[in-house]
LOSEMI-919181 format. One record per residue: residue number from 1; residue in three letters; z, y, x of N, C-alpha, C, CB in turn. Coordinates in steps of 0.2 Angstrom, whole numbers, plus 5000, padded with zeros to 4 digits. Glycine has a CB too. Layout:
! LOSEMI-919181
(NUM,ALA,(Z,Y,X),(Z,Y,X),(Z,Y,X),(Z,Y,X))
...
This chain:
! LOSEMI-919181
(1,MET,(5000,4994,5004),(5000,5000,5000),(5000,5006,5004),(5006,5000,4995))
(2,TYR,(4996,5011,5003),(4995,5017,5006),(4998,5023,5002),(4988,5019,5008))
(3,LYS,(5001,5028,5006),(5004,5034,5002),(4998,5038,5001),(5009,5037,5007))
(4,GLU,(4999,5043,4996),(4993,5047,4994),(4991,5052,4999),(4995,5051,4988))
(5,ASP,(4995,5054,5004),(4993,5058,5009),(4989,5054,5014),(4999,5062,5012))
(6,GLU,(4988,5048,5014),(4984,5044,5018),(4978,5042,5015),(4988,5037,5020))
(7,TYR,(4976,5044,5009),(4970,5042,5006),(4964,5045,5009),(4970,5044,4998))
(8,LEU,(4959,5040,5010),(4952,5043,5012),(4948,5043,5006),(4950,5038,5017))
(9,MET,(4942,5047,5007),(4937,5048,5002),(4934,5041,5000),(4932,5053,5004))
(10,LEU,(4934,5039,4994),(4930,5033,4992),(4923,5033,4993),(4932,5032,4984))
(11,SER,(4920,5039,4993),(4913,5039,4994),(4911,5037,5001),(4910,5046,4993))
(12,GLY,(4916,5038,5006),(4915,5036,5013),(4913,5028,5013),(4921,5037,5017))
(13,LEU,(4914,5024,5008),(4913,5017,5009),(4905,5016,5010),(4915,5013,5003))
(14,GLN,(4901,5020,5006),(4894,5020,5007),(4892,5022,5014),(4891,5024,5001))
(15,HIS,(4895,5028,5016),(4893,5030,5023),(4895,5025,5028),(4897,5037,5024))
(16,PHE,(4901,5022,5027),(4903,5018,5032),(4899,5011,5033),(4910,5016,5031))
(17,ALA,(4897,5009,5027),(4893,5003,5027),(4886,5004,5030),(4892,5000,5019))
(18,TYR,(4883,5010,5029),(4877,5012,5031),(4877,5013,5039),(4874,5018,5028))
(19,CYS,(4882,5017,5041),(4883,5018,5048),(4890,5020,5050),(4878,5023,5051))
(20,ARG,(4894,5017,5054),(4901,5019,5055),(4901,5025,5059),(4904,5013,5059))
(21,ARG,(4896,5027,5063),(4896,5033,5067),(4895,5039,5062),(4891,5033,5072))
(22,GLN,(4890,5038,5057),(4889,5043,5052),(4896,5045,5048),(4884,5041,5047))
(23,TRP,(4899,5039,5046),(4905,5040,5043),(4910,5044,5047),(4908,5034,5041))
(24,ALA,(4911,5042,5053),(4916,5046,5057),(4914,5053,5059),(4917,5042,5064))
(25,LEU,(4908,5055,5060),(4906,5061,5061),(4907,5066,5055),(4898,5062,5062))
(26,ILE,(4906,5063,5049),(4908,5067,5043),(4915,5067,5041),(4904,5064,5037))
(27,HIS,(4918,5062,5041),(4925,5061,5039),(4931,5063,5044),(4926,5055,5035))
(28,ILE,(4929,5061,5050),(4934,5062,5055),(4933,5069,5059),(4934,5056,5060))
(29,GLU,(4927,5070,5061),(4925,5076,5065),(4923,5082,5060),(4919,5074,5069))
(30,GLN,(4923,5080,5053),(4921,5085,5049),(4914,5089,5050),(4927,5091,5048))
(31,GLN,(4909,5085,5052),(4903,5088,5053),(4898,5086,5048),(4900,5086,5060))
(32,TRP,(4894,5090,5046),(4889,5089,5040),(4883,5093,5041),(4892,5090,5033))
(33,ALA,(4877,5091,5039),(4871,5095,5039),(4867,5093,5033),(4867,5093,5046))
(34,GLU,(4864,5097,5030),(4860,5096,5024),(4852,5095,5026),(4860,5102,5019))
(35,ASN,(4849,5090,5023),(4842,5090,5023),(4839,5089,5016),(4840,5084,5028))
(36,GLU,(4833,5088,5015),(4830,5088,5009),(4833,5082,5005),(4822,5087,5009))
(37,ARG,(4834,5077,5008),(4837,5071,5004),(4844,5072,5001),(4837,5065,5009))
(38,THR,(4848,5075,5006),(4855,5077,5003),(4855,5082,4998),(4859,5079,5009))
(39,VAL,(4851,5087,4998),(4851,5092,4993),(4849,5090,4987),(4846,5098,4995))
(40,ASP,(4843,5086,4987),(4841,5082,4981),(4846,5078,4978),(4834,5079,4982))
(41,GLY,(4850,5074,4982),(4855,5070,4980),(4861,5073,4976),(4858,5066,4985))
(42,ASN,(4863,5079,4979),(4868,5083,4976),(4866,5086,4969),(4870,5089,4981))
(43,LEU,(4860,5088,4969),(4857,5090,4962),(4857,5085,4957),(4850,5093,4963))
(44,PHE,(4855,5079,4959),(4855,5073,4955),(4861,5071,4952),(4851,5067,4959))
(45,HIS,(4867,5072,4956),(4874,5070,4954),(4877,5076,4950),(4878,5069,4960))
(46,ALA,(4874,5082,4950),(4877,5087,4946),(4879,5086,4939),(4873,5093,4947))
(47,VAL,(4874,5083,4935),(4875,5082,4928),(4880,5076,4927),(4869,5080,4925))
(48,ALA,(4880,5071,4932),(4884,5065,4931),(4892,5067,4932),(4882,5060,4936))
(49,HIS,(4893,5072,4937),(4900,5074,4938),(4902,5080,4934),(4900,5076,4946))
(50,ASP,(4899,5081,4928),(4901,5086,4924),(4907,5083,4920),(4895,5089,4919))
(51,ASN,(4913,5084,4922),(4918,5081,4918),(4920,5084,4912),(4924,5081,4923))
(52,ASP,(4916,5089,4909),(4918,5092,4903),(4914,5088,4898),(4916,5099,4903))
(53,ARG,(4909,5083,4900),(4905,5080,4895),(4908,5073,4894),(4898,5079,4898))
(54,ILE,(4911,5072,4888),(4913,5065,4886),(4909,5064,4879),(4921,5065,4885))
(55,GLU,(4906,5058,4879),(4902,5057,4873),(4904,5050,4870),(4894,5056,4875))
(56,LYS,(4904,5050,4863),(4905,5044,4860),(4899,5042,4855),(4912,5045,4855))
(57,ARG,(4896,5036,4857),(4891,5034,4853),(4892,5028,4850),(4884,5033,4857))
(58,GLY,(4895,5028,4844),(4897,5022,4840),(4902,5018,4844),(4891,5017,4839))
(59,ASP,(4901,5012,4846),(4905,5008,4850),(4905,5009,4858),(4904,5001,4849))
(60,LEU,(4902,5015,4860),(4902,5016,4867),(4905,5023,4868),(4894,5016,4869))
(61,LEU,(4909,5023,4873),(4912,5030,4875),(4910,5031,4882),(4920,5029,4874))
(62,ILE,(4907,5037,4884),(4905,5038,4890),(4909,5044,4893),(4897,5040,4890))
(63,THR,(4912,5043,4899),(4915,5048,4903),(4912,5050,4909),(4923,5046,4904))
(64,ARG,(4912,5056,4911),(4909,5058,4918),(4914,5062,4922),(4903,5063,4916))
(65,GLY,(4913,5061,4929),(4917,5064,4934),(4924,5062,4933),(4917,5071,4933))
(66,LEU,(4926,5055,4932),(4932,5053,4931),(4936,5052,4938),(4933,5046,4927))
(67,HIS,(4941,5055,4939),(4945,5055,4946),(4949,5048,4946),(4950,5061,4946))
(68,ILE,(4948,5044,4952),(4951,5038,4952),(4954,5037,4959),(4945,5032,4952))
(69,LYS,(4959,5032,4960),(4962,5031,4966),(4965,5024,4966),(4968,5036,4967))
(70,SER,(4966,5022,4973),(4969,5015,4974),(4974,5015,4979),(4963,5010,4975))
(71,ALA,(4980,5013,4978),(4985,5013,4984),(4984,5007,4988),(4992,5012,4981))
(72,GLN,(4980,5002,4985),(4979,4996,4989),(4973,4997,4995),(4977,4990,4985))
(73,LEU,(4968,5001,4992),(4963,5003,4997),(4965,5009,5001),(4956,5004,4993))
(74,GLY,(4969,5013,4998),(4971,5020,5002),(4965,5024,5001),(4973,5018,5009))
(75,MET,(4962,5025,4995),(4956,5029,4994),(4957,5032,4987),(4950,5025,4994))
(76,SER,(4953,5038,4986),(4952,5041,4980),(4945,5044,4980),(4958,5047,4979))
(77,GLY,(4943,5046,4974),(4936,5049,4973),(4935,5050,4966),(4931,5044,4976))
(78,ILE,(4929,5051,4964),(4926,5052,4957),(4921,5047,4956),(4924,5060,4957))
(79,CYS,(4921,5045,4949),(4916,5041,4947),(4910,5045,4944),(4918,5035,4942))
(80,ASP,(4904,5044,4945),(4899,5047,4941),(4899,5046,4934),(4892,5045,4944))
(81,VAL,(4899,5040,4932),(4900,5038,4925),(4904,5032,4924),(4893,5037,4921))
(82,VAL,(4909,5032,4919),(4912,5026,4917),(4911,5025,4910),(4920,5026,4919))
(83,GLU,(4908,5020,4908),(4907,5018,4901),(4912,5014,4898),(4900,5015,4900))
(84,PHE,(4915,5015,4892),(4920,5011,4889),(4916,5008,4883),(4926,5015,4887))
(85,HIS,(4915,5001,4883),(4912,4997,4878),(4918,4994,4873),(4907,4992,4880))
(86,LYS,(4917,4995,4867),(4922,4993,4862),(4922,4985,4863),(4921,4995,4855))
(87,SER,(4928,4982,4864),(4929,4975,4865),(4936,4973,4863),(4926,4973,4872))
(88,ASP,(4936,4967,4860),(4943,4964,4859),(4947,4962,4865),(4942,4958,4854))
(89,ASN,(4943,4961,4871),(4946,4960,4877),(4947,4966,4882),(4941,4955,4881))
(90,GLY,(4946,4972,4879),(4947,4978,4882),(4954,4980,4883),(4943,4983,4880))
(91,ILE,(4955,4987,4884),(4961,4990,4885),(4962,4996,4880),(4962,4993,4892))
(92,SER,(4968,4998,4878),(4968,5004,4874),(4968,5010,4877),(4975,5003,4870))
(93,LEU,(4965,5015,4874),(4964,5022,4877),(4967,5027,4872),(4956,5023,4878))
(94,SER,(4970,5032,4875),(4973,5037,4871),(4968,5041,4867),(4977,5042,4876))
(95,SER,(4969,5042,4861),(4965,5046,4856),(4959,5042,4853),(4962,5052,4860))
(96,TYR,(4959,5036,4855),(4953,5032,4853),(4956,5025,4850),(4948,5030,4858))
(97,GLU,(4954,5023,4844),(4956,5017,4841),(4953,5011,4844),(4955,5017,4833))
(98,GLY,(4956,5005,4844),(4953,4999,4846),(4954,4998,4853),(4946,4999,4844))
(99,TYR,(4950,4993,4856),(4951,4992,4863),(4944,4993,4866),(4953,4984,4864))
(100,TRP,(4944,4995,4873),(4938,4997,4876),(4938,4993,4883),(4938,5004,4877))
(101,LYS,(4932,4991,4885),(4931,4988,4891),(4927,4993,4896),(4927,4981,4891))
(102,PRO,(4930,4994,4902),(4927,4999,4907),(4921,4996,4910),(4932,5002,4911))
(103,TYR,(4916,5000,4912),(4910,4998,4915),(4908,5004,4920),(4905,4996,4910))
(104,PRO,(4909,5004,4926),(4907,5010,4930),(4899,5010,4932),(4910,5009,4937))
(105,VAL,(4896,5016,4932),(4889,5017,4933),(4889,5022,4939),(4885,5019,4927))
(106,GLU,(4886,5020,4944),(4885,5025,4950),(4877,5027,4950),(4887,5022,4957))
(107,TYR,(4876,5034,4951),(4870,5037,4951),(4867,5038,4958),(4869,5043,4947))
(108,LYS,(4861,5035,4960),(4858,5036,4966),(4851,5039,4965),(4858,5030,4970))
(109,LYS,(4849,5044,4969),(4843,5048,4968),(4837,5043,4970),(4843,5054,4973))
(110,GLY,(4837,5040,4975),(4831,5036,4977),(4830,5029,4974),(4831,5035,4985))
(111,LYS,(4829,5024,4978),(4827,5018,4976),(4832,5013,4979),(4820,5015,4978))
(112,PRO,(4833,5007,4976),(4838,5002,4979),(4837,5001,4987),(4837,4995,4976))
(113,LYS,(4842,5000,4990),(4842,5000,4998),(4842,4992,5000),(4849,5003,5001))
(114,THR,(4840,4992,5006),(4839,4985,5009),(4846,4982,5011),(4834,4985,5015))
(115,ASN,(4851,4986,5011),(4858,4984,5013),(4862,4985,5006),(4861,4988,5018))
(116,ASP,(4868,4983,5007),(4873,4983,5001),(4878,4989,5001),(4876,4976,5000))
(117,ALA,(4876,4994,5004),(4881,5000,5004),(4882,5002,4998),(4878,5005,5009))
(118,ASP,(4877,5003,4993),(4879,5006,4986),(4883,5001,4982),(4872,5007,4983))
(119,GLU,(4882,4994,4983),(4886,4989,4979),(4893,4990,4982),(4883,4982,4981))
(120,LEU,(4894,4991,4988),(4901,4991,4991),(4905,4997,4988),(4901,4991,4998))
(121,GLN,(4901,5003,4987),(4904,5009,4985),(4906,5008,4977),(4899,5015,4985))
(122,LEU,(4901,5005,4974),(4903,5004,4966),(4908,4999,4965),(4896,5001,4963))
(123,CYS,(4909,4994,4970),(4914,4989,4969),(4921,4992,4971),(4913,4983,4974))
(124,GLY,(4921,4997,4975),(4927,5001,4977),(4929,5005,4971),(4926,5005,4983))
(125,GLN,(4925,5008,4967),(4926,5011,4961),(4930,5006,4956),(4920,5014,4958))
(126,ALA,(4927,5000,4955),(4930,4996,4951),(4937,4994,4953),(4925,4989,4950))
(127,ILE,(4938,4993,4959),(4945,4991,4961),(4950,4996,4960),(4945,4990,4969))
(128,CYS,(4948,5003,4960),(4952,5008,4959),(4953,5008,4951),(4949,5015,4961))
(129,LEU,(4948,5007,4947),(4949,5007,4940),(4953,5002,4938),(4942,5007,4936))
(130,GLU,(4953,4996,4941),(4957,4990,4939),(4964,4991,4940),(4955,4984,4943))
(131,GLU,(4965,4995,4946),(4972,4996,4948),(4975,5001,4943),(4973,4999,4955))
(132,MET,(4971,5006,4941),(4974,5012,4937),(4975,5009,4930),(4969,5018,4937))
(133,LEU,(4970,5005,4927),(4970,5004,4920),(4973,4997,4919),(4963,5004,4918))
(134,LEU,(4975,4993,4924),(4978,4986,4923),(4973,4982,4920),(4985,4987,4920))
(135,CYS,(4967,4981,4922),(4962,4977,4919),(4958,4973,4924),(4958,4981,4914))
(136,GLN,(4953,4969,4922),(4948,4966,4926),(4941,4969,4924),(4948,4958,4925))
(137,ILE,(4937,4971,4930),(4931,4973,4928),(4926,4969,4932),(4930,4981,4931))
(138,PRO,(4922,4964,4929),(4918,4960,4932),(4911,4962,4935),(4916,4954,4928))
(139,SER,(4909,4968,4932),(4903,4971,4934),(4902,4978,4933),(4897,4967,4931))
(140,GLY,(4897,4981,4936),(4895,4988,4935),(4887,4989,4936),(4899,4993,4939))
(141,SER,(4885,4995,4936),(4878,4996,4937),(4877,5002,4942),(4875,4998,4931))
(142,LEU,(4871,5001,4946),(4868,5007,4950),(4862,5009,4946),(4867,5004,4957))
(143,PHE,(4862,5016,4945),(4856,5019,4942),(4852,5023,4947),(4858,5023,4936))
(144,TYR,(4846,5021,4948),(4842,5024,4953),(4837,5029,4950),(4838,5018,4958))
(145,GLY,(4837,5035,4953),(4832,5040,4950),(4825,5039,4951),(4834,5046,4953))
(146,GLU,(4823,5035,4956),(4816,5034,4957),(4813,5029,4952),(4815,5032,4964))
(147,SER,(4817,5024,4951),(4814,5019,4946),(4816,5020,4939),(4816,5012,4948))
(148,ARG,(4821,5025,4938),(4824,5026,4932),(4827,5020,4928),(4819,5030,4927))
(149,ARG,(4830,5015,4932),(4832,5009,4930),(4839,5007,4932),(4827,5003,4931))
(150,ARG,(4843,5003,4929),(4849,5001,4931),(4848,4994,4935),(4854,5000,4925))
(151,GLN,(4853,4994,4940),(4853,4987,4943),(4860,4985,4942),(4851,4988,4951))
(152,ASN,(4861,4979,4939),(4868,4976,4938),(4871,4973,4944),(4867,4971,4933))
(153,VAL,(4877,4975,4945),(4881,4972,4951),(4887,4968,4949),(4883,4978,4956))
(154,GLU,(4887,4962,4951),(4893,4958,4950),(4898,4959,4955),(4891,4950,4949))
(155,PHE,(4904,4960,4954),(4910,4961,4958),(4913,4954,4960),(4915,4966,4956))
(156,THR,(4909,4951,4965),(4911,4944,4967),(4917,4945,4972),(4906,4941,4971))
(157,GLU,(4921,4939,4973),(4926,4939,4978),(4924,4941,4985),(4930,4932,4978))
(158,GLN,(4918,4939,4986),(4915,4940,4993),(4914,4948,4994),(4909,4937,4994))
(159,LEU,(4911,4951,4989),(4910,4958,4989),(4917,4962,4989),(4906,4961,4983))
(160,ARG,(4922,4960,4985),(4928,4963,4985),(4932,4963,4992),(4933,4960,4980))
(161,GLU,(4931,4957,4995),(4934,4956,5002),(4931,4960,5007),(4934,4949,5004))
(162,ARG,(4925,4961,5006),(4921,4966,5011),(4924,4973,5010),(4914,4966,5010))
(163,VAL,(4925,4975,5004),(4928,4982,5002),(4935,4983,5006),(4928,4983,4995))
(164,TYR,(4939,4978,5005),(4946,4978,5008),(4945,4978,5015),(4950,4972,5005))
(165,ASP,(4941,4974,5018),(4940,4974,5025),(4938,4980,5028),(4936,4968,5027))
(166,MET,(4933,4983,5025),(4930,4990,5027),(4935,4995,5026),(4924,4992,5023))
(167,ALA,(4939,4995,5021),(4944,5000,5020),(4949,5000,5026),(4948,4999,5013))
(168,LYS,(4951,4994,5027),(4956,4993,5033),(4953,4996,5039),(4958,4986,5034))
(169,GLU,(4947,4994,5041),(4944,4997,5047),(4943,5004,5047),(4937,4993,5048))
(170,MET,(4942,5007,5041),(4941,5015,5041),(4948,5018,5042),(4939,5016,5034))
(171,HIS,(4953,5015,5039),(4960,5018,5041),(4962,5017,5048),(4965,5014,5036))
(172,ASP,(4960,5012,5051),(4961,5011,5058),(4958,5016,5062),(4959,5004,5060))
(173,LEU,(4951,5017,5061),(4947,5022,5065),(4950,5029,5064),(4940,5022,5063))
(174,TRP,(4952,5030,5057),(4955,5037,5055),(4961,5038,5059),(4956,5037,5048))
(175,ASN,(4965,5033,5059),(4972,5034,5063),(4971,5035,5070),(4976,5028,5061))
(176,LYS,(4966,5032,5073),(4965,5033,5080),(4961,5039,5082),(4961,5027,5083))
(177,GLY,(4957,5042,5077),(4953,5048,5078),(4947,5046,5082),(4957,5053,5081))
(178,TYR,(4945,5040,5081),(4939,5037,5085),(4933,5037,5082),(4941,5030,5087))
(179,THR,(4928,5040,5085),(4921,5040,5082),(4917,5035,5086),(4917,5047,5083))
(180,PRO,(4914,5029,5083),(4910,5024,5086),(4904,5027,5090),(4908,5019,5081))
(181,LYS,(4902,5023,5095),(4896,5025,5099),(4890,5024,5095),(4896,5021,5105))
(182,VAL,(4885,5027,5097),(4878,5027,5094),(4875,5020,5094),(4873,5032,5098))
(183,LYS,(4873,5018,5089),(4869,5012,5088),(4863,5013,5084),(4873,5006,5085))
(184,PRO,(4857,5015,5088),(4851,5017,5085),(4848,5012,5080),(4846,5019,5090))
(185,GLN,(4846,5014,5074),(4843,5010,5069),(4838,5013,5066),(4849,5007,5064))
(186,LYS,(4834,5009,5061),(4828,5012,5058),(4830,5018,5054),(4825,5007,5053))
(187,GLY,(4835,5019,5051),(4837,5024,5046),(4839,5031,5050),(4842,5022,5042))
(188,CYS,(4839,5031,5056),(4842,5036,5060),(4837,5043,5059),(4842,5035,5068))
(189,ASN,(4831,5042,5059),(4826,5047,5058),(4827,5051,5051),(4819,5045,5058))
(190,ALA,(4829,5048,5046),(4830,5051,5040),(4837,5054,5039),(4829,5046,5034))
(191,CYS,(4842,5052,5044),(4849,5055,5043),(4849,5062,5044),(4853,5051,5048))
(192,SER,(4853,5065,5040),(4854,5073,5040),(4858,5075,5047),(4858,5075,5034))
(193,LEU,(4862,5070,5050),(4866,5071,5056),(4862,5069,5062),(4872,5067,5055))
(194,LYS,(4856,5068,5062),(4852,5066,5068),(4853,5070,5074),(4845,5065,5066))
(195,GLU,(4853,5077,5072),(4853,5082,5078),(4860,5082,5081),(4851,5089,5076))
(196,ILE,(4865,5080,5076),(4872,5080,5079),(4874,5074,5082),(4877,5082,5073))
(197,CYS,(4872,5068,5079),(4873,5062,5082),(4869,5060,5088),(4871,5056,5077))
(198,ILE,(4863,5063,5089),(4858,5061,5094),(4858,5054,5096),(4861,5065,5101))
(199,PRO,(4855,5050,5091),(4854,5043,5092),(4851,5041,5098),(4851,5040,5086))
(200,LYS,(4847,5045,5101),(4843,5043,5107),(4848,5042,5113),(4838,5049,5109))
(201,LEU,(4854,5044,5113),(4859,5043,5118),(4860,5036,5119),(4865,5047,5117))
(202,GLY,(4860,5032,5113),(4861,5025,5113),(4856,5021,5117),(4861,5023,5106))
(203,ARG,(4851,5024,5119),(4845,5020,5123),(4846,5022,5130),(4839,5022,5120))
(204,VAL,(4850,5026,5132),(4851,5028,5139),(4858,5026,5142),(4849,5036,5141))
(205,LYS,(4858,5025,5148),(4865,5023,5151),(4870,5029,5152),(4864,5020,5158))
(206,THR,(4867,5035,5154),(4872,5040,5155),(4869,5047,5152),(4873,5041,5162))
(207,ILE,(4873,5052,5151),(4871,5058,5149),(4866,5061,5154),(4877,5063,5148))
(208,GLU,(4867,5060,5160),(4862,5062,5165),(4855,5059,5165),(4865,5061,5173))
(209,ASP,(4855,5053,5163),(4849,5050,5161),(4845,5053,5156),(4849,5042,5160))
(210,TYR,(4849,5055,5150),(4846,5058,5144),(4843,5065,5146),(4851,5058,5139))
(211,ILE,(4847,5069,5150),(4845,5076,5152),(4839,5075,5156),(4850,5079,5155))
(212,GLU,(4839,5070,5161),(4833,5070,5165),(4827,5068,5162),(4834,5064,5171))
(213,LYS,(4827,5063,5157),(4821,5061,5153),(4819,5067,5149),(4823,5055,5149))
(214,SER,(4824,5071,5146),(4822,5076,5142),(4818,5082,5146),(4828,5080,5138))
(215,LEU,(4820,5083,5152),(4817,5088,5156),(4810,5085,5158),(4821,5089,5162))
(216,LEU,(4809,5079,5159),(4802,5076,5161),(4797,5077,5155),(4803,5069,5163))
(217,ARG,(4800,5077,5149),(4795,5077,5143),(4793,5084,5142),(4798,5075,5137))
(218,GLU,(4797,5089,5145),(4795,5096,5144),(4789,5099,5148),(4801,5101,5145))
């Protein structure tokens, strides 16, 4: 169990799964840079995070911008959308009759990724909701703006274990104040932190080698 002053940002799960160095630069070193992708992504999330919007459509209740937290993960954050479906196997909600089953939905601007970073972030949201609402949430959805379709995600034991393992690793790095070394990968060119991270450093043995090669290219 973590204390609230030890909580990390839940959204960091997606950063961490994608690149541990990117996560550390953003969350430990507090460095950030915008590019076209990040700006578009922020705009795409603007409506989803409007917490003044609560809709009820028959047996469906839709909440936006719901604040969540977990003492077990030591994390807190905001859900884009949490749907509550009327169900006899659900939970009771203040101001609403009957029982409701929570179902988290995370909005992503682009298309499904080749890794499971988005699935891990969504599973982290479900773990927070389960702890807060004292219930079980077997699945949720990722909504991708490019395809305009939902992708169902089953919160398996294996996925949950990975979330807990990553959360522990994140806390360990945070407490040490350690930023992992560069590990160049395919996605580096699209990263908004490329000029801060300098992934090319991972391909040279020393800073002197990097400077020398840069001077030779000029």
